[in-house]
C-alpha positions as CSV (number, residue, x, y, z in Angstrom):
1,M,76.7,127.3,12.2
2,K,74.3,128.0,14.8
3,N,73.6,124.3,15.1
4,S,77.3,123.6,15.5
5,R,77.9,126.2,18.3
6,Q,75.0,124.9,20.1
7,Y,76.1,121.3,19.8
8,A,79.8,122.2,21.1
9,A,78.0,124.1,24.2
10,F,75.9,121.0,24.6
11,R,79.0,119.0,24.8
12,I,81.0,121.0,27.0
13,K,78.0,121.2,29.4
14,S,77.5,117.4,29.5
15,H,81.0,116.9,30.2
16,L,81.3,118.9,33.4
17,P,82.0,117.1,36.5
18,Q,79.1,115.8,38.5
19,H,78.7,117.2,42.0
20,E,80.1,114.8,44.6
21,H,78.1,114.2,48.0
22,G,79.7,113.8,51.3
23,F,78.5,111.7,54.2
24,S,75.6,112.8,56.2
25,L,75.4,112.8,60.0
26,Y,73.5,109.6,59.8
27,D,76.1,108.0,57.8
28,A,78.8,108.9,60.1
29,L,77.0,107.9,63.2
30,V,76.1,104.4,61.7
31,T,79.8,104.2,60.8
32,L,80.9,105.0,64.5
33,T,78.3,102.5,65.8
34,V,79.7,99.6,63.8
35,V,83.4,100.6,64.6
36,S,82.7,100.7,68.2
37,T,81.0,97.4,68.0
38,V,83.7,95.4,66.2
39,T,86.3,97.3,68.6
40,T,84.2,96.0,71.9
41,I,84.4,92.4,70.4
42,A,87.8,92.4,69.0
43,I,90.0,94.0,72.0
44,P,89.0,91.1,74.6
45,S,89.7,88.5,72.1
46,F,93.2,89.9,71.1
47,Q,94.2,90.5,74.8
48,Q,93.2,86.7,75.3
49,L,95.2,85.8,72.6
50,N,98.2,87.9,73.6
51,Y,98.0,86.3,77.0
52,N,97.7,82.7,75.6
53,Q,100.9,83.4,73.5
54,R,102.8,84.8,76.3
55,L,102.0,82.0,78.5
56,T,102.8,79.4,75.9
57,G,106.0,80.9,75.2
58,A,107.2,81.0,79.1
59,V,105.8,77.4,79.5
60,N,108.2,76.5,76.6
61,T,111.0,78.5,77.6
62,M,111.0,76.6,81.0
63,V,110.6,73.1,79.5
64,T,113.3,73.9,77.3
65,A,115.8,75.0,80.2
66,L,114.9,71.7,81.9
67,H,115.7,69.8,79.0
68,L,118.9,71.8,78.6
69,T,119.9,71.3,82.2
70,R,119.3,67.5,81.8
71,S,121.4,67.4,78.8
72,E,124.5,69.5,80.3
73,T,124.6,67.4,83.3
74,I,125.0,64.2,81.3
75,K,127.4,65.9,78.9
76,H,129.5,67.4,81.5
77,R,129.1,64.3,84.1
78,E,128.6,66.9,86.8
79,R,125.6,68.3,88.6
80,A,123.7,70.9,86.9
81,V,121.4,73.4,88.5
82,L,118.7,75.8,87.4
83,C,117.9,78.5,89.9
84,P,116.0,81.5,89.7
85,S,118.1,84.7,89.2
86,S,117.3,88.3,88.3
87,D,120.9,89.2,87.6
88,G,122.3,85.9,86.1
89,H,124.9,85.7,89.0
90,T,123.3,84.9,92.2
91,C,120.4,82.4,93.0
92,L,117.3,83.6,94.5
93,G,115.0,81.8,97.0
94,R,116.2,79.5,99.9
95,G,113.0,80.1,101.5
96,A,110.3,77.7,102.7
97,G,107.5,79.5,100.6
98,D,107.1,79.5,96.9
99,T,110.0,80.8,94.8
100,R,109.7,83.6,92.1
101,W,110.9,82.6,88.6
102,E,109.6,85.4,86.4
103,D,112.6,87.5,87.2
104,G,114.7,85.1,85.2
105,Y,116.7,82.0,86.0
106,L,120.4,80.8,85.6
107,L,121.6,77.4,84.5
108,Y,125.0,76.4,85.8
109,I,127.3,73.3,86.3
110,D,127.8,73.0,90.1
111,R,131.3,71.8,90.1
112,N,131.7,71.8,94.0
113,G,128.3,70.4,94.7
114,N,127.1,73.2,97.3
115,R,124.2,74.2,95.3
116,E,125.5,77.8,95.1
117,F,126.8,79.5,92.0
118,D,130.4,80.2,92.9
119,A,133.5,81.5,90.9
120,D,134.5,77.9,89.9
121,D,131.4,76.8,88.5
122,L,130.5,77.1,85.0
123,A,127.5,79.3,83.9
124,V,125.8,77.7,80.9
125,R,122.9,79.9,80.1
126,V,120.9,82.9,81.5
127,F,117.0,83.0,80.9
128,E,115.4,86.5,80.7
129,A,112.7,87.9,83.0
130,T,109.1,87.0,81.8
131,K,106.6,90.1,81.9
132,G,103.1,89.8,82.8
133,L,103.2,86.4,84.4
134,R,103.9,84.7,87.7
135,I,105.8,81.6,87.8
136,R,106.4,80.0,91.2
137,S,107.8,76.8,92.4
138,S,106.6,74.2,94.8
139,A,107.4,74.9,98.4
140,Y,111.0,74.2,99.6
141,R,111.9,73.7,95.9
142,D,114.0,76.9,95.1
143,H,116.2,75.3,92.3
144,V,116.3,72.0,90.1
145,T,119.5,69.9,90.4
146,Y,120.3,67.3,88.0
147,Q,122.6,64.2,88.7
148,P,125.2,63.2,86.1
149,N,122.8,60.2,85.3
150,G,120.0,62.6,84.1
151,L,117.7,62.1,87.3
152,A,116.4,65.2,88.9
153,S,117.2,65.0,92.8
154,G,114.7,65.5,95.7
155,T,110.8,65.5,95.4
156,N,108.5,66.0,92.7
157,L,108.7,69.7,91.6
158,S,105.8,71.9,90.0
159,F,105.9,75.2,88.4
160,S,102.7,77.4,88.3
161,F,102.2,79.9,85.4
162,C,99.7,82.6,86.2
163,D,98.6,85.8,84.7
164,E,99.7,88.5,87.0
165,R,96.2,90.2,86.7
166,G,94.3,86.8,87.4
167,R,93.0,86.3,83.7
168,G,93.1,83.2,81.8
169,A,93.6,79.5,82.5
170,P,96.9,78.9,84.5
171,R,99.4,76.1,83.4
172,A,101.8,74.0,85.3
173,V,105.2,72.3,84.6
174,I,105.4,69.3,86.6
175,V,109.1,67.5,87.0
176,S,109.4,64.2,88.3
177,N,112.2,62.4,89.9
178,S,113.3,61.1,86.4
179,G,113.9,64.7,85.3
180,R,111.5,64.8,82.6
181,P,109.2,67.7,82.5
182,R,105.6,67.8,81.3
183,V,102.9,70.3,80.9
184,S,99.5,70.4,82.5
185,T,96.3,72.4,83.2
186,R,96.2,70.7,86.7
187,D,98.7,70.4,89.6
188,A,100.7,67.5,90.2
189,D,97.9,66.1,92.5
190,G,95.3,66.4,89.8
191,G,93.8,69.6,91.6
192,A,93.5,73.3,90.4
193,I,96.5,75.0,90.1
194,N,97.2,77.4,93.1
195,C,98.0,81.0,91.7
196,P,99.5,83.6,94.0
197,A,97.2,86.2,95.0
198,T,96.8,89.1,92.7
199,P,97.7,92.7,93.9
């Protein structure tokens, strides 16, 4: 009888939960060091990835807008104009310097040929503003006009895409007189892309 009680007591003691140990101060410091090192490496890479995605998206949107403008002028057999516009109703620019396109742009059919968006013109599409980038066109080129034959009138036109904080490599969209846009890491003359001064 005594042996059976001792055996039962032994079984109860042997199944008691083991004491669990927590992290020591040393373990916590090592963990914090590893986390801070990984964060220091990962955040700049993530920021660069974010910039590259934003830049690629903005460039693709501009190329799409230019192809659509060319397509619309051929379809309607009238002049189509792409101009910078912050409100979708009025064209910005008309200056000698470079023109801001990051605030958005407007595609319309210029039925009276005056290169202004009037009440009798047909608005085709409004493109929204692009945050974090500066998009500028060549001097004296504050709009793109496509003729009914699909050609872009005027001299060659370049759009520069730059990060507003001066980070990353800029890109350019170059439009020839044939009206076809191409993307480049250099300007139309093969030189470095000229970005506006950072604030």
